[in-house]
C-alpha positions in Angstrom: 25.7 -20.0 17.5 22.5 -19.8 15.5 21.4 -16.3 14.4 17.8 -15.5 13.8 16.5 -12.4 12.2 13.0 -11.0 13.0 11.2 -8.1 11.2 8.8 -5.9 12.9 6.6 -3.4 11.0 4.8 -0.6 12.7 2.3 1.2 10.4 1.4 4.6 11.7 -0.6 7.5 10.4 2.4 9.6 9.3 5.1 6.9 8.9 5.9 3.3 8.6 8.8 2.0 10.8 10.6 -1.2 10.0 13.0 -2.9 12.4 15.2 -5.9 11.7 16.5 -7.5 14.8 18.9 -10.4 15.4 18.8 -12.9 18.3 21.4 -15.5 19.3 19.5 -18.5 20.6 16.6 -18.9 23.0 16.4 -16.5 25.8 18.6 -13.8 24.3 17.2 -10.3 23.8 17.2 -9.4 20.0 19.5 -6.6 19.0 18.5 -4.0 16.4 20.4 -4.4 13.1 18.4 -2.0 10.9 15.8 0.6 11.6 14.2 2.5 8.7 11.3 4.9 8.5 9.2 5.9 5.4 6.4 8.4 5.0 2.8 7.0 5.0 -0.2 8.0 3.1 -3.7 6.5 3.1 -4.0 6.4 6.9 -5.8 8.5 9.4 -5.8 8.2 13.2 -4.1 4.8 12.9 -6.3 3.0 10.4 -6.5 2.6 6.7 -8.6 5.2 4.8 -7.3 4.7 1.2 -6.4 1.1 0.3 -4.4 2.0 -2.7 -2.3 4.8 -1.1 -1.8 2.7 2.0 -0.6 -0.3 0.0 1.8 1.9 -2.0 3.2 3.4 1.3 3.9 -0.1 2.6 5.6 -1.0 -0.6 7.9 2.0 -0.4 8.7 1.2 3.2 9.6 -2.4 2.4 11.8 -1.3 -0.5 13.7 1.1 1.7 14.1 -1.5 4.4 15.2 -4.2 1.9 17.8 -1.8 0.4 19.5 -1.4 3.8 18.9 -5.0 4.9 20.1 -6.3 1.5 17.6 -9.1 1.7 14.0 -9.6 0.5 11.4 -9.3 3.3 8.9 -12.1 2.9 7.6 -12.4 6.4 7.1 -10.0 9.3 5.2 -9.3 12.5 2.8 -6.3 12.3 1.3 -4.0 14.9 -2.2 -2.6 14.8 -3.5 0.5 16.7 -5.3 3.7 16.3 -8.8 4.7 17.0 -10.9 1.6 17.5 -8.3 -0.3 19.6 -9.6 -0.8 23.1 -9.9 -3.1 26.0 -13.0 -4.6 27.7 -13.6 -6.9 30.7 -15.8 -10.0 30.9 -16.6 -12.0 34.0 -18.1 -15.5 33.8 -18.1 -18.8 35.6 -18.7 -22.5 35.1 -19.5 -25.4 37.4 -16.9 -28.1 37.9 -18.4 -31.4 36.9 -15.7 -34.0 37.5 -15.4 -37.1 39.7 -13.2 -35.4 42.3 -14.0 -31.7 41.5 -10.4 -31.2 40.5 -9.8 -28.2 38.1 -7.9 -29.2 35.0 -6.7 -27.4 31.9 -9.9 -28.4 30.2 -11.9 -26.4 32.7 -9.7 -23.3 32.1 -10.2 -23.7 28.4 -13.9 -24.0 28.9 -14.4 -21.0 31.1 -12.2 -18.8 28.7 -14.2 -20.1 25.8 -17.4 -19.1 27.5 -16.0 -15.6 28.1 -15.1 -15.4 24.4 -18.5 -16.5 23.3 -20.2 -14.0 25.5 -18.0 -11.2 24.1 -18.5 -12.2 20.5 -22.3 -12.3 21.0 -22.3 -8.8 22.4 -19.7 -7.2 20.1 -19.9 -8.9 16.7 -18.0 -6.1 14.9 -14.9 -6.4 17.0 -11.8 -8.5 16.2 -10.3 -10.1 19.3 -6.5 -9.6 19.3 -5.5 -10.8 22.7 -7.3 -12.6 25.6 -5.7 -12.0 29.0 -7.0 -13.8 32.1 -6.7 -11.3 34.9 -8.1 -13.1 37.9 -9.5 -16.6 38.8 -11.8 -17.4 41.6 -12.6 -20.9 43.0 -15.7 -21.3 45.1 -16.0 -17.5 45.3 -12.5 -17.1 46.6 -9.6 -15.3 44.8 -6.8 -17.5 43.5 -3.2 -16.5 43.2 -1.9 -17.7 39.8 -3.4 -20.6 37.8 -6.0 -22.7 39.6 -5.2 -26.0 37.8 -4.9 -28.8 40.3 -7.2 -27.1 42.9 -10.5 -28.5 44.0 -13.8 -26.8 43.9 -17.4 -26.7 42.7 -17.1 -23.6 40.5 -14.5 -21.5 38.7 -14.9 -17.9 37.8 -12.6 -15.8 35.6 -12.1 -12.1 34.9 -10.8 -11.6 31.4 -9.6 -8.6 29.5 -10.1 -8.6 25.8 -7.9 -6.4 23.6 -9.9 -5.7 20.4 -9.9 -3.7 17.2 -12.8 -2.9 14.9 -13.1 -5.8 12.4 -13.0 -3.6 9.2 -9.9 -1.9 10.4 -8.2 -5.3 10.9 -9.4 -6.6 7.5 -8.1 -3.4 5.7 -4.7 -3.8 7.3 -4.5 -7.5 6.3 -5.6 -6.5 2.7 -2.7 -4.1 2.2 -0.2 -6.6 3.7 -1.4 -9.4 1.4 -1.3 -7.1 -1.6 2.4 -6.6 -0.9 2.8 -10.4 -0.7 4.2 -10.4 2.9 3.6 -13.4 5.1 2.0 -12.4 8.4 3.7 -14.0 11.4 1.4 -12.2 13.8 -0.7 -9.0 14.2 -0.2 -7.6 17.7 -1.9 -4.6 19.4 0.6 -1.7 19.4 0.7 -1.2 23.2 1.4 -4.9 23.8 4.4 -4.8 21.4 5.5 -1.4 22.7 5.6 -2.7 26.3 8.0 -5.5 25.3 10.6 -2.9 24.3 9.8 -0.1 26.6 9.0 -1.6 30.0 10.8 -3.9 32.4 9.2 -6.9 34.1 9.6 -5.1 37.4 7.7 -2.0 36.2 4.9 -4.1 34.9 4.6 -6.1 38.1 4.7 -3.0 40.4 2.4 -1.0 38.2 3.0 1.4 35.3 1.3 3.3 32.5 2.7 3.3 29.0 1.8 6.3 26.8 2.7 6.2 23.2 2.3 9.7 21.6 1.9 9.2 17.9 1.2 11.7 15.2 -2.6 11.7 15.5 -3.4 9.5 18.5 -2.0 8.7 21.9 -2.4 5.1 23.2 -2.6 4.4 26.9 -1.9 1.0 28.5 -1.6 0.2 32.2 0.2 -2.9 33.6 0.1 -4.5 37.0 1.2 -7.9 38.3 3.0 -8.4 35.0 0.0 -8.2 32.7 -1.9 -5.5 30.8 -4.9 -4.2 32.8 -6.4 -1.5 30.6 -6.0 0.0 27.1 -7.4 3.1 25.5 -6.6 5.4 22.5 -7.2 9.1 22.6 -7.7 11.3 19.5 -4.8 13.7 20.2 -1.2 13.3 19.0 2.0 15.2 18.5 0.7 16.7 15.2 -1.7 18.8 17.3 1.2 20.3 19.2 3.0 21.1 15.9 -0.2 22.7 14.5 -0.6 24.8 17.6 3.0 26.1 17.4 2.6 26.8 13.7 -0.5 28.9 14.3 0.7 30.6 17.4 4.0 31.6 16.0 2.8 31.9 12.4 5.6 29.7 11.0 5.7 26.7 8.7 4.9 23.2 9.9 8.4 22.1 9.3 9.8 24.9 11.5 7.2 24.2 14.1 8.2 20.6 14.3 11.8 21.6 15.1 10.6 24.1 17.7 8.6 21.3 19.3 11.6 19.1 20.1 14.4 21.6 20.3 14.7 24.5 22.7 17.4 26.2 20.5 15.3 28.6 18.4 14.7 32.4 18.0 11.1 32.5 19.2 10.0 33.8 22.6 10.6 30.9 25.0 7.6 31.8 27.3 5.2 32.0 24.4 6.4 28.6 23.0 6.1 27.1 26.5 2.6 28.4 26.9 1.5 27.1 23.5 3.0 23.6 24.0 1.9 23.2 27.6 -1.7 23.9 26.7 -1.9 21.0 24.2 0.2 18.7 26.4 -2.1 19.5 29.3 -5.0 18.2 27.1 -3.2 14.9 26.6 -2.3 14.6 30.3 -5.8 15.5 31.3 -7.3 12.7 29.2 -4.6 10.4 30.5 -5.5 11.3 34.1 -9.2 10.7 33.4 -8.4 7.2 32.2 -6.4 6.5 35.4 -9.3 7.8 37.5 -11.8 5.7 35.5 -9.8 2.5 36.4 -9.2 3.8 39.9 -5.4 3.9 39.5 -4.9 7.7 39.8 -1.5 8.2 41.6 -1.4 4.4 42.4 1.1 3.2 39.9 4.6 3.2 41.6 6.6 2.6 38.4 5.0 5.7 36.9 4.5 6.7 33.3 6.8 5.8 30.4 6.5 7.9 27.3 7.3 6.4 23.8 6.4 7.2 20.2 7.3 10.1 18.0 5.9 12.7 20.5 8.0 11.5 23.4 10.8 14.1 22.7 8.3 17.0 23.2 10.1 19.5 25.4 9.6 19.2 29.2 7.0 16.4 28.7 8.2 14.3 31.7 8.2 17.5 33.9 4.6 18.3 32.8 3.6 14.7 33.6 5.2 14.7 37.1 3.4 17.9 37.9 0.0 16.9 36.5 -0.2 13.2 37.3 1.9 13.1 40.5 3.7 10.0 39.5 7.3 9.3 38.2 7.8 10.0 34.5 10.5 8.9 32.0 11.2 8.3 28.4 12.2 5.0 26.8 15.8 4.6 25.6 16.4 2.6 22.4 19.8 1.8 21.1 21.5 -0.1 18.2 25.1 -0.6 17.0 26.1 1.7 14.2 27.2 -0.3 11.1 29.8 2.3 10.2 31.4 3.1 13.6 30.4 -0.1 15.5 29.5 2.2 18.4 26.2 2.2 20.3 23.8 4.9 19.0 20.4 6.0 20.2 17.5 5.7 17.9 14.2 7.6 18.1 11.4 6.5 20.5 9.1 6.2 17.5 10.7 2.8 16.8 9.7 1.2 20.1 6.6 -0.6 18.7 8.5 -2.0 15.7 11.3 -3.2 17.9 8.9 -4.6 20.4 7.4 -6.7 17.7 10.8 -8.4 17.3 10.9 -9.1 21.0 7.5 -10.6 21.7 8.3 -13.9 20.0 11.3 -14.5 22.2 9.5 -15.4 25.4 8.4 -11.9 26.4 4.7 -12.3 25.8 2.5 -11.9 28.8 -0.8 -12.7 27.2 -2.8 -15.6 25.9 -3.7 -15.4 22.2 -5.7 -18.5 21.1 -4.6 -20.0 17.9 -8.2 -20.9 17.0 -11.7 -20.1 18.1 -14.4 -22.7 18.8 -17.0 -20.1 17.8 -15.1 -19.5 14.5 -15.0 -23.2 13.8 -18.7 -23.5 14.4 -19.5 -20.7 12.0 -17.1 -22.3 9.4 -18.9 -25.7 9.7 -22.3 -24.1 9.4 -21.2 -22.4 6.2 -20.0 -25.7 4.8 -23.3 -27.4 5.7 -25.3 -24.6 4.1 -23.3 -24.9 0.9 -23.8 -28.7 0.5 -27.5 -28.7 1.6 -30.0 -28.6 -1.3 
């Protein structure tokens, strides 16, 4: 049986996670072989602030992963997230001009391209990562699924664009290229995270995925099997650690242990009060996002917590109380090389593992391999260069 190894690299503000996964043929879910974590410098709120330090951090992370993997890493799939990652909707329509008014794949491409052109014209500084058709309408009537083969005079589409600021994207590409790693893909963190942390049933029924990182928390909602919204808030698990350190007047290292472990010598009520105040801030912003998209208390599959902040004490209990929906944490496992037993690995590896899964038939989005607009700009540049 053919074995295929895939490497996923999740670059965060505090650390870089590398996962090597192995799959056995088409349709099989990749299993984690190696999961390594290395400290990161040169990043803030999920984006690059110092090219040199960030590049060195990635180099150290690769060296650590290669030492365990015992192979050179030459290609990988990368995530991108942090402040600047967001989602926006575009609605547009085209007339069907064909002999029998039958909708073909060409018409789908045309209406999606029109939506992309409209978005680029309005937001020139944003890089499109994913294009997700949410709903089609033919002759002003909703269509279930893909309208190819239907008949009509006009087709309308509602599209969600997952984007990142262009200069954040280019900075990430720069440090990857500097380390001579081939880029198989760059995927929005919540998209990759969902591949590892949610089931198809949860995404169909409706759920929200909350990845609590060190400095940010990403929020993504899913319904009918696709992503329906995405946002990033400027609060993370480091804020909880800082509050505990200040409130108890202890070191950050000790505060980190108090945050995830209830076995400590500090007054439990005081610790609970400190933590609940900051967690309440995160949940309040999360709740506002759900209210904004009119999904407050309307996602039956509830909220799934991932990321380094998922182990915060009583987090799921707080969420059930505040958001009034089911709450759970993701469970990631791998086989120990020494004992051959199944062991649990931290939730912070969910994005890196998800990157290994997305290429194995789990993608639920459309990501164009080229852009007509981009080709047009390229040709214009060539013409300008050869014109006298």
